[in-house]
C-alpha positions as CSV (number, residue, x, y, z in Angstrom):
1,M,2.8,-8.6,-39.1
2,E,2.8,-12.1,-37.8
3,L,1.7,-12.2,-34.2
4,K,3.8,-14.1,-31.7
5,T,2.2,-17.2,-30.2
6,Y,4.6,-17.5,-27.3
7,L,7.0,-15.2,-25.3
8,K,10.2,-15.5,-23.5
9,I,10.0,-12.6,-21.0
10,N,13.7,-12.5,-19.8
11,P,16.8,-13.9,-21.5
12,A,17.5,-15.9,-18.4
13,D,14.1,-17.6,-18.4
14,S,13.8,-21.4,-18.6
15,V,10.1,-21.1,-19.7
16,V,8.1,-19.4,-22.4
17,V,4.6,-18.2,-21.9
18,C,2.0,-19.3,-24.5
19,L,0.1,-16.3,-25.9
20,Q,-2.2,-18.7,-27.7
21,P,-3.0,-22.4,-26.8
22,K,-0.5,-24.9,-27.9
23,K,-1.2,-28.5,-29.0
24,K,0.9,-31.5,-28.3
25,G,3.5,-31.7,-31.0
26,D,3.6,-28.0,-31.8
27,I,7.1,-26.6,-32.4
28,I,8.5,-23.7,-30.4
29,E,11.6,-22.1,-32.0
30,I,13.6,-20.3,-29.3
31,D,17.2,-19.4,-28.9
32,G,18.2,-21.2,-32.0
33,Q,16.6,-24.5,-31.0
34,Q,13.3,-26.2,-31.7
35,I,11.2,-27.4,-28.7
36,I,8.4,-29.9,-29.2
37,V,5.4,-29.2,-27.0
38,N,4.8,-32.4,-24.9
39,Q,1.2,-31.7,-23.7
40,D,-1.7,-29.5,-24.8
41,T,-1.0,-26.2,-23.0
42,P,-3.5,-23.4,-22.5
43,A,-2.9,-19.7,-23.3
44,G,-1.2,-17.9,-20.4
45,H,0.6,-21.1,-19.3
46,K,4.3,-22.0,-19.3
47,V,6.3,-24.4,-21.5
48,L,9.7,-25.5,-20.3
49,I,12.5,-24.8,-22.9
50,K,15.3,-26.8,-21.1
51,D,15.5,-30.0,-19.1
52,V,15.5,-29.5,-15.3
53,K,16.1,-32.0,-12.5
54,E,13.9,-32.5,-9.5
55,G,14.6,-29.6,-7.0
56,E,16.1,-27.3,-9.7
57,D,14.7,-23.8,-9.9
58,I,12.5,-22.8,-12.8
59,I,13.1,-19.2,-14.0
60,K,10.5,-16.6,-15.2
61,Y,10.9,-12.8,-15.4
62,G,14.6,-13.6,-14.7
63,Y,13.9,-14.9,-11.2
64,P,13.0,-18.3,-9.6
65,I,9.3,-18.9,-9.5
66,G,9.8,-22.2,-7.6
67,H,11.4,-25.6,-8.1
68,A,10.6,-28.7,-10.1
69,R,8.8,-31.4,-8.1
70,Q,10.3,-34.0,-10.4
71,D,12.6,-34.3,-13.4
72,L,11.1,-32.3,-16.3
73,K,11.9,-32.2,-20.0
74,A,12.0,-29.4,-22.4
75,G,8.5,-29.0,-23.9
76,D,6.7,-29.9,-20.7
77,W,3.7,-27.8,-19.5
78,V,4.8,-26.2,-16.2
79,N,2.0,-25.8,-13.7
80,E,1.1,-26.1,-10.1
81,N,1.3,-29.9,-10.3
82,N,5.0,-30.1,-11.2
83,L,6.2,-26.7,-9.8
84,K,6.6,-26.0,-6.0
85,T,7.1,-22.7,-4.3
86,N,10.5,-21.9,-2.6
87,L,8.8,-19.7,0.0
88,S,8.8,-20.7,3.7
89,G,9.2,-18.3,6.7
90,T,10.6,-14.9,7.4
91,L,14.0,-13.9,6.0
92,E,16.9,-11.6,6.7
93,Y,17.6,-9.1,4.0
94,T,20.6,-6.9,3.0
95,Y,20.0,-3.4,1.5
96,Q,21.5,-3.3,-2.0
97,P,20.1,0.0,-3.3
98,V,19.2,0.2,-7.0
99,N,17.9,3.4,-8.6
100,E,17.3,3.1,-12.3
101,G,15.9,6.7,-12.5
102,L,13.0,7.8,-14.6
103,S,13.8,9.5,-17.9
104,I,10.2,10.7,-18.4
105,K,9.5,14.4,-19.2
106,N,7.0,16.5,-17.2
107,E,4.2,17.1,-19.6
108,N,2.4,19.6,-17.3
109,R,-0.9,17.8,-17.8
110,T,-4.1,18.7,-15.8
111,F,-7.4,17.1,-14.9
112,K,-10.7,18.5,-13.8
113,G,-11.0,18.1,-10.0
114,Y,-12.6,19.6,-6.9
115,I,-10.3,21.8,-4.8
116,R,-11.2,21.5,-1.2
117,K,-10.9,24.1,1.6
118,N,-7.8,22.5,3.0
119,G,-6.1,22.5,-0.4
120,D,-6.7,18.8,-1.1
121,V,-8.3,17.7,-4.4
122,G,-11.1,15.3,-5.1
123,V,-12.0,13.6,-8.4
124,R,-15.6,13.1,-7.3
125,N,-18.1,15.3,-5.4
126,E,-20.4,12.9,-3.6
127,I,-22.6,12.9,-0.5
128,W,-21.6,10.0,1.8
129,I,-23.2,8.5,4.9
130,V,-20.7,6.8,7.2
131,P,-22.0,4.6,10.0
132,T,-19.8,4.4,13.0
133,V,-21.3,1.0,13.8
134,G,-23.1,-1.7,11.8
135,C,-26.2,-1.3,13.9
136,V,-27.3,1.8,11.9
137,N,-26.7,0.4,8.5
138,G,-30.4,0.2,7.8
139,I,-31.0,3.8,8.8
140,A,-28.1,4.9,6.7
141,E,-29.4,3.1,3.6
142,Q,-32.8,4.6,4.1
143,L,-31.3,8.1,4.3
144,S,-29.3,7.7,1.2
145,H,-32.3,6.3,-0.7
146,R,-34.5,9.2,0.5
147,L,-32.0,11.9,-0.4
148,M,-31.6,10.3,-3.9
149,M,-35.4,10.2,-4.4
150,E,-35.7,13.8,-3.2
151,T,-32.9,15.3,-5.2
152,K,-32.5,12.8,-8.1
153,G,-28.8,13.2,-7.4
154,E,-28.6,16.3,-9.5
155,G,-25.6,18.6,-8.8
156,V,-23.5,15.9,-7.2
157,D,-21.7,12.9,-8.6
158,A,-23.3,10.3,-6.3
159,I,-25.1,9.7,-2.9
160,W,-23.8,6.6,-1.1
161,T,-23.8,4.8,2.2
162,W,-20.6,2.9,3.2
163,H,-22.1,0.2,5.3
164,H,-20.0,-2.3,7.3
165,N,-20.4,-4.8,10.1
166,Y,-18.0,-3.3,12.7
167,G,-17.6,-0.5,15.2
168,C,-18.5,-2.6,18.2
169,S,-17.5,-5.9,19.8
170,Q,-14.0,-5.5,18.6
171,L,-10.7,-5.2,20.5
172,S,-7.3,-3.6,20.1
173,D,-6.0,-3.6,16.4
174,D,-9.4,-4.6,14.9
175,H,-11.1,-1.7,16.8
176,E,-8.4,0.8,15.7
177,N,-8.4,-0.5,12.1
178,T,-12.1,0.2,11.9
179,R,-11.8,3.6,13.4
180,K,-8.9,4.6,11.1
181,V,-10.6,3.4,7.9
182,L,-13.9,5.2,8.8
183,R,-11.9,8.3,9.7
184,D,-10.1,8.1,6.4
185,I,-13.4,7.8,4.5
186,C,-14.8,10.9,6.3
187,L,-11.7,13.0,5.4
188,H,-11.5,11.8,1.8
189,P,-11.6,14.6,-0.8
190,N,-14.0,12.7,-3.1
191,A,-16.7,13.6,-0.6
192,G,-18.4,17.0,-0.8
193,G,-20.4,16.3,2.3
194,V,-20.4,13.5,5.0
195,L,-23.0,12.5,7.5
196,V,-21.4,10.5,10.3
197,L,-24.2,8.3,11.6
198,S,-23.9,6.9,15.1
199,L,-26.0,4.7,17.3
200,G,-24.6,6.1,20.6
201,C,-23.7,3.1,22.8
202,E,-21.1,1.4,20.5
203,N,-17.4,0.9,21.3
204,N,-16.6,3.4,18.5
205,Q,-18.0,6.3,20.6
206,P,-19.1,9.2,18.5
207,E,-17.3,12.1,20.2
208,D,-14.1,10.1,20.4
209,F,-14.4,9.2,16.8
210,M,-15.0,12.8,15.7
211,A,-11.9,13.9,17.7
212,M,-9.9,11.5,15.5
213,L,-10.8,13.6,12.4
214,G,-8.7,16.5,13.7
215,D,-9.2,19.9,12.2
216,Y,-12.0,18.9,9.8
217,D,-14.4,21.1,7.8
218,K,-17.4,21.3,10.1
219,D,-19.6,22.7,7.3
220,R,-19.0,19.5,5.3
221,I,-18.8,16.8,8.0
222,K,-21.8,16.4,10.4
223,L,-22.6,14.0,13.2
224,L,-26.0,12.5,14.1
225,V,-26.3,10.2,17.2
226,T,-29.6,8.4,16.6
227,Q,-30.2,7.3,20.3
228,R,-30.2,11.0,21.3
229,V,-32.9,12.0,18.8
230,E,-36.3,12.5,20.3
231,G,-38.6,11.1,17.6
232,D,-37.8,10.3,14.0
233,E,-34.1,9.9,13.5
234,V,-34.5,9.6,9.7
235,E,-36.1,13.0,9.5
236,A,-33.3,14.4,11.7
237,G,-30.8,12.9,9.3
238,M,-32.6,14.3,6.3
239,E,-32.4,17.8,7.7
240,I,-28.6,17.4,7.9
241,L,-28.3,15.8,4.5
242,R,-30.3,18.6,2.8
243,E,-27.8,21.1,4.3
244,L,-24.8,19.1,3.1
245,Y,-26.3,18.6,-0.3
246,N,-27.0,22.3,-0.8
247,I,-23.4,23.1,0.0
248,A,-21.9,20.3,-2.1
249,K,-24.0,21.0,-5.2
250,Q,-22.3,24.4,-5.5
251,D,-18.9,22.9,-6.1
252,K,-17.4,23.0,-9.6
253,R,-14.6,21.2,-11.3
254,E,-11.4,23.2,-11.9
255,D,-8.1,22.5,-13.8
256,V,-5.8,20.8,-11.4
257,P,-2.1,19.7,-12.0
258,V,-1.6,16.0,-12.5
259,S,0.9,16.2,-9.6
260,K,-2.2,16.2,-7.3
261,L,-3.4,12.8,-8.6
262,R,-3.0,9.7,-6.4
263,V,-3.7,6.3,-7.7
264,G,-3.8,2.8,-6.1
265,L,-2.3,-0.2,-7.8
266,K,-4.1,-3.5,-7.4
267,C,-4.6,-6.8,-9.3
268,G,-7.0,-9.7,-8.9
269,G,-8.2,-12.7,-10.8
270,S,-4.8,-12.6,-12.4
271,D,-3.7,-14.9,-15.2
272,G,-0.5,-15.7,-17.2
273,F,-1.0,-12.5,-19.2
274,S,-1.0,-10.2,-16.2
275,G,2.7,-9.8,-16.0
276,I,3.0,-9.4,-19.7
277,T,0.3,-6.9,-20.6
278,A,-1.8,-5.1,-17.9
279,N,0.7,-5.0,-15.0
280,P,3.5,-3.6,-17.2
281,L,1.1,-1.1,-18.7
282,V,0.0,0.1,-15.3
283,G,3.7,0.2,-14.3
284,E,4.4,2.5,-17.2
285,F,1.5,4.8,-16.0
286,S,2.8,4.7,-12.4
287,D,6.2,5.8,-13.6
288,W,4.7,8.5,-15.7
289,L,2.6,9.8,-12.8
290,V,5.5,9.8,-10.4
291,A,7.6,11.7,-13.0
292,Q,4.8,14.4,-13.1
293,G,5.1,14.8,-9.3
294,G,2.1,12.5,-8.6
295,T,1.6,9.6,-6.3
296,S,1.0,5.8,-6.7
297,V,0.5,3.2,-4.0
298,L,1.2,-0.5,-4.2
299,T,-0.3,-2.9,-1.7
300,E,-1.4,-6.6,-1.3
301,V,1.8,-7.5,0.7
302,P,1.4,-11.3,0.4
303,E,1.6,-10.9,-3.3
304,M,5.0,-9.3,-2.9
305,F,6.5,-12.5,-1.4
306,G,9.1,-13.8,-3.8
307,A,9.6,-10.3,-5.4
308,E,10.1,-8.3,-2.2
309,T,13.9,-7.8,-2.7
310,I,13.1,-5.9,-5.9
311,L,11.0,-3.4,-3.9
312,M,13.4,-3.3,-1.0
313,N,16.4,-2.3,-3.1
314,R,14.4,0.5,-4.7
315,C,13.9,2.2,-1.3
316,K,15.3,5.7,-1.3
317,T,16.8,5.3,2.2
318,P,17.9,2.6,4.6
319,E,15.0,3.6,6.9
320,L,12.5,2.9,4.2
321,F,14.3,-0.4,3.5
322,D,13.9,-1.4,7.2
323,Q,10.2,-0.5,7.1
324,T,9.7,-2.6,4.0
325,V,11.5,-5.6,5.6
326,S,9.2,-5.2,8.7
327,M,6.1,-5.0,6.5
328,I,7.0,-8.2,4.6
329,N,8.1,-10.2,7.7
330,N,5.2,-9.0,9.8
331,F,2.8,-10.2,7.2
332,K,4.6,-13.6,7.0
333,N,4.4,-13.9,10.8
334,Y,0.6,-13.1,10.5
335,F,0.3,-16.1,8.2
336,L,2.5,-18.3,10.4
337,S,0.7,-17.3,13.6
338,H,-2.5,-18.8,12.2
339,G,-0.7,-22.0,11.2
340,E,-0.8,-21.1,7.5
341,P,2.1,-21.4,5.0
342,V,3.3,-18.2,3.4
343,G,3.3,-19.5,-0.1
344,E,-0.3,-20.8,-0.6
345,N,-1.8,-17.8,-2.3
346,P,-2.7,-18.4,-6.0
347,S,-6.5,-19.0,-6.2
348,P,-8.0,-21.6,-8.4
349,G,-8.7,-18.9,-11.0
350,N,-5.1,-17.8,-10.9
351,K,-3.9,-21.4,-11.5
352,A,-6.4,-21.9,-14.3
353,G,-5.0,-18.7,-15.9
354,G,-1.4,-19.8,-15.8
355,I,-0.1,-18.7,-12.4
356,S,1.5,-21.7,-10.6
357,T,3.2,-20.3,-7.4
358,L,3.1,-17.2,-5.3
359,E,6.5,-16.2,-6.7
360,D,5.0,-16.5,-10.2
361,K,2.2,-14.2,-9.2
362,A,4.4,-11.7,-7.2
363,L,6.9,-11.2,-10.0
364,G,4.1,-10.2,-12.3
365,C,2.1,-8.3,-9.6
366,T,5.0,-6.0,-8.6
367,Q,5.3,-4.8,-12.2
368,K,2.3,-2.5,-11.6
369,C,4.6,-0.1,-9.8
370,G,7.1,0.3,-12.6
371,K,10.7,1.2,-11.8
372,A,10.3,4.3,-9.6
373,P,12.1,4.5,-6.3
374,V,10.1,3.8,-3.1
375,S,9.5,7.1,-1.3
376,G,7.1,6.0,1.5
377,V,6.0,2.9,3.4
378,M,2.6,2.9,5.3
379,E,0.9,0.7,7.8
380,Y,-2.7,-0.3,7.3
381,G,-5.0,2.7,7.9
382,D,-2.2,5.3,7.5
383,R,-2.8,8.3,5.3
384,L,-0.4,9.4,2.5
385,E,2.3,11.7,3.5
386,H,4.8,11.4,0.6
387,D,4.5,11.9,-3.2
388,G,6.0,9.3,-5.5
389,L,5.7,5.5,-5.1
390,N,4.5,4.3,-1.8
391,L,4.0,0.8,-0.3
392,L,1.0,0.1,1.8
393,S,0.5,-2.8,4.2
394,A,-2.8,-4.7,3.4
395,P,-3.7,-8.2,2.4
396,G,-4.3,-9.5,-1.1
397,N,-8.1,-9.7,-0.8
398,D,-9.5,-7.6,-3.5
399,L,-12.0,-5.5,-1.7
400,V,-10.0,-5.2,1.6
401,A,-6.9,-4.1,-0.3
402,S,-8.8,-1.7,-2.6
403,T,-10.6,-0.2,0.4
404,A,-7.2,0.3,2.1
405,L,-5.9,2.1,-1.0
406,A,-8.8,4.4,-1.1
407,S,-8.6,5.0,2.7
408,C,-4.9,6.1,2.5
409,G,-6.0,8.9,0.1
410,C,-5.9,7.5,-3.4
411,H,-8.4,9.0,-5.8
412,I,-8.7,6.0,-8.2
413,V,-7.8,2.3,-8.0
414,L,-6.2,0.8,-11.2
415,F,-7.2,-2.8,-11.0
416,T,-5.7,-5.3,-13.5
417,T,-7.5,-8.6,-14.0
418,G,-7.3,-11.6,-16.3
419,R,-10.3,-13.5,-15.1
420,G,-12.6,-10.5,-14.6
421,T,-14.4,-8.9,-11.6
422,P,-17.2,-6.4,-11.4
423,F,-16.7,-4.9,-7.9
424,G,-15.6,-1.4,-6.8
425,T,-14.6,0.3,-3.6
426,F,-15.6,3.8,-2.5
427,I,-13.5,5.5,-5.2
428,P,-13.5,4.7,-9.0
429,T,-12.1,1.3,-9.5
430,M,-10.9,0.9,-13.1
431,K,-10.6,-2.6,-14.5
432,I,-7.8,-3.2,-16.9
433,A,-8.1,-6.5,-18.8
434,T,-5.0,-8.5,-19.4
435,N,-6.3,-10.4,-22.4
436,P,-8.6,-9.6,-25.4
437,T,-11.0,-12.4,-24.6
438,L,-12.0,-10.9,-21.2
439,A,-12.4,-7.4,-22.8
440,K,-14.6,-8.8,-25.5
441,N,-16.8,-10.9,-23.1
442,K,-17.2,-8.4,-20.3
443,P,-17.1,-4.9,-21.8
444,H,-19.5,-3.7,-19.0
445,W,-16.8,-4.7,-16.5
446,V,-13.7,-3.6,-18.3
447,D,-12.5,0.0,-18.6
448,F,-9.4,-0.6,-20.7
449,S,-8.0,-3.6,-22.5
450,A,-4.2,-4.2,-22.2
451,G,-4.9,-7.3,-24.2
452,Q,-4.3,-5.2,-27.3
453,L,-0.6,-5.8,-26.5
454,V,-0.9,-9.4,-27.7
455,E,-3.0,-8.3,-30.8
456,G,-0.2,-6.3,-32.4
457,R,-0.4,-2.9,-30.5
458,T,2.8,-1.7,-28.9
459,M,3.4,-0.4,-25.4
460,Q,4.5,2.9,-26.9
461,E,1.2,3.2,-28.7
462,L,-0.9,2.1,-25.7
463,V,0.6,4.2,-22.9
464,P,-0.7,7.6,-24.1
465,E,-4.2,6.2,-24.6
466,F,-4.2,4.7,-21.1
467,I,-3.0,8.0,-19.6
468,D,-5.8,9.8,-21.4
469,K,-8.3,7.3,-20.1
470,V,-7.2,7.6,-16.5
471,L,-7.3,11.4,-16.7
472,A,-10.7,11.3,-18.2
473,V,-12.0,9.2,-15.2
474,A,-10.2,11.6,-12.9
475,S,-12.1,14.4,-14.6
476,G,-15.5,12.9,-14.1
477,E,-16.0,10.1,-16.7
478,K,-17.5,7.2,-14.8
479,A,-15.6,4.0,-14.3
480,R,-17.5,0.8,-15.1
481,N,-18.1,0.0,-11.5
482,E,-19.7,3.4,-11.0
483,E,-21.9,2.9,-14.0
484,N,-23.1,-0.4,-12.6
485,G,-23.5,0.8,-9.1
486,Y,-21.0,-1.7,-7.7
487,R,-19.4,0.0,-4.7
488,E,-18.7,-1.1,-1.2
489,I,-16.0,-1.3,1.5
490,S,-14.4,-4.0,3.5
491,I,-12.2,-3.5,6.7
492,F,-9.4,-5.9,7.7
493,K,-10.1,-8.0,10.7
494,N,-7.7,-10.3,12.5
495,G,-8.8,-10.8,16.2
496,V,-11.8,-12.0,18.2
497,T,-15.4,-10.8,18.1
498,L,-16.9,-10.2,21.5
């Protein structure tokens, strides 16, 4: 079978995407016409297939991705130098509901998880140390190191400290964001035991923080206030950790319905293949999971700009539509309040990979959530309450957004990337490569290659393999970031530091 070297994604598009590099003078045959390529064009980038005038919209995915900065000819390489975003400020929206439905059968699949006392399910059984304030990060790191040396980590999946710089000298929303995310970490079912480690004098007062946890399992979550320990606080912490470890190591995996699985959807270091391979593949998985009664969560709100109406019109109710409108416009106002334009998002790596405007990125980005209806909208720091597809307010920054996905209750983050990235947050962070070159060059970063879709494999072939891979990770197979020990958290900050 002859492999395609370019792709017109939607019949309405005025560009094709090069699946392989094109040389000046190459011929593109499309819609019964021959287009001569006018400049050398890298893989993942766009070639215009019709003349456009200055100011005229250029169409990709069937939607405008910006307008021409000058007159352009068919065959021109379209990039950030000749394409300008249409985005500006906040907008008014009209609810025009669309529900395509999901014709996907329930396969009654299971995975091996840990059933917690409250009925929640974890995909990992780990011992976590959660500092309430950055001042005790060093003590927390020493404690996790000592417990690992003492136990060799046998009987649990990992021992980890989630260090951060906050918990004091913060005001209003920043202070509450920190408290909410730390609360969510403590309550996450991937933890078999949690030591909450406090200094004692911080703004994030220990007793108030523990009250935020609600009716928590007091056998599994313990508090140590280091300023109140007479003598060696490390040894006091070790006594608690030994107790938590002895409880957690008794836990065993059991068969759990896939309906209990919750995944976060994220992309970063995107390229021109993201919206063709990895994001649609993850979208297929998201739809499959929702059809099984499970849950997926889409975030990085700035990367919805330009594609937000697609999500708004998939909201199940007018109330959800209104919440989505507020989420979008509030994030735009956040940009504008700092004197920043709402359309300046694609990074240098994005642009080098073929993404020219924020609309270009957003229309590819939102494909990660498939076609399922939106059943929930969450503010930053909220915890999941609804099955199905949810939207979560968080920025596009990879670690901040992935931490937010984990904090809301996701078990795994599915992270698509075309440029490559090694990081992980406090839950398994699976990397799905958009192109075969990345998968070949960074196999120690990449969990799955969606680049197979430009090498002759079909989506129909690849989706079952991807489902099996995700369920294997949910059942205990380590993601690459876990194998490498790349795990951390980052909390959203907006205001002053005292």
